[in-house]
C-alpha positions in Angstrom: 20.2 128.8 51.7 18.8 129.6 55.4 16.3 127.1 56.8 14.7 128.0 60.1 13.6 124.9 62.2 11.0 125.0 64.5 11.8 124.6 68.2 9.3 121.8 68.6 7.2 119.6 66.4 3.5 119.0 66.6 3.7 115.3 67.2 6.4 113.7 69.3 8.3 110.8 67.6 7.1 107.4 68.6 9.0 105.7 71.2 11.2 103.0 70.1 12.5 100.0 71.9 16.2 100.1 72.4 18.0 97.5 70.2 19.8 94.8 72.0 21.8 92.3 69.9 21.3 89.5 72.4 17.6 89.9 72.1 17.1 91.2 68.6 13.8 89.4 68.2 12.1 91.9 70.2 12.1 94.5 67.6 9.4 92.4 65.8 6.9 93.0 68.5 5.7 89.4 68.0 4.4 87.8 71.3 4.5 84.3 69.7 8.1 84.6 68.6 9.0 86.1 72.0 7.3 83.2 73.8 9.3 80.6 71.5 12.5 82.3 72.2 11.9 82.5 75.9 10.8 78.8 76.0 13.8 77.7 74.1 16.2 79.1 76.7 14.2 78.6 79.9 15.3 75.3 81.6 17.6 74.2 78.6 19.7 71.5 79.9 22.1 71.7 76.9 22.7 75.3 77.5 23.2 74.7 81.1 25.7 72.1 80.2 27.6 74.5 78.0 27.6 77.2 80.9 29.0 74.7 83.4 31.6 73.8 80.8 32.5 77.3 80.5 32.6 77.9 84.2 34.8 74.7 84.6 37.4 76.0 82.1 37.6 79.4 83.8 38.1 77.9 87.2 40.7 75.5 85.8 42.5 78.5 84.2 42.4 80.3 87.5 43.8 77.2 89.3 46.7 76.9 86.7 47.4 80.6 87.2 47.6 80.2 90.8 50.3 77.4 90.3 52.6 80.2 89.0 52.9 81.9 92.3 55.1 81.1 95.1 53.7 79.0 97.9 54.2 78.6 101.8 52.8 75.6 103.6 52.9 75.7 107.5 52.0 72.8 109.6 52.0 72.4 113.3 51.3 69.9 116.0 51.0 70.3 119.7 50.4 67.6 122.2 50.2 67.4 126.0 50.4 64.3 128.1 49.9 63.8 131.8 51.2 60.4 133.6 50.6 59.7 137.3 53.5 57.5 138.7 54.8 56.5 142.1 57.2 59.4 142.2 54.3 61.9 141.3 52.6 63.4 138.3 54.6 63.8 135.0 53.3 66.3 132.5 54.8 66.5 129.0 54.4 69.0 126.2 55.4 68.6 122.8 55.2 70.8 119.9 56.5 70.6 116.4 56.2 72.9 113.4 57.0 72.5 109.8 57.4 75.2 107.1 57.9 74.6 103.5 58.2 77.1 100.6 58.5 76.8 96.8 58.3 78.2 93.5 58.4 76.6 90.2 61.0 78.3 87.9 59.6 77.9 84.4 62.9 77.5 82.4 61.2 75.9 79.5 58.1 78.0 79.4 55.8 74.9 80.3 53.8 76.8 82.7 53.3 79.8 80.4 52.3 77.5 77.6 49.9 75.4 79.7 48.3 78.8 80.9 48.0 79.7 77.2 46.4 76.4 76.2 44.0 76.8 79.1 43.0 80.3 78.0 42.5 79.0 74.4 40.4 76.1 75.8 38.2 78.6 77.6 37.9 80.6 74.5 36.8 77.6 72.4 34.1 76.6 75.2 32.9 80.3 75.3 32.4 80.0 71.3 30.6 76.7 71.6 28.2 78.4 74.1 27.8 81.2 71.7 27.1 78.9 68.8 24.4 76.9 70.9 22.8 80.2 71.6 22.7 80.9 68.0 21.3 77.5 67.1 18.6 78.0 69.6 17.6 81.3 68.4 17.5 80.2 64.7 15.6 77.0 65.5 12.9 79.2 67.4 12.8 81.6 64.6 12.2 78.8 62.1 9.5 77.2 64.2 7.8 80.7 64.1 8.0 81.4 60.5 7.5 78.0 58.8 
């Protein structure tokens, strides 16, 4: 069975809004719902608190990861003194430098375990943020349709 399809159609297909899972409510084209959703996220202090917790957990993880690297510490001091005496001027210069280097050998996998725990904590915080997002969306949706 051979079917010839036309090269073009008489009416073009209507333009559709690209679906975004993060903003799924936009497919309803409901301005009231859009306003409710926007208001629930705008200036939400609870949401800001969850975001801050996530940023803190990620920063703490980066800090813990940095502890696994070798470190070098260099300190230096310099001083110059001048004294006038009966025998003439005495000028003194003193300099001192200190260098320290170190690395923690992880024989009992304490550092790796601590890093893993930190990653799990960050993942849990990310899930709490996601759950709060969903709660806000559901509450806004129930306000609109009840």
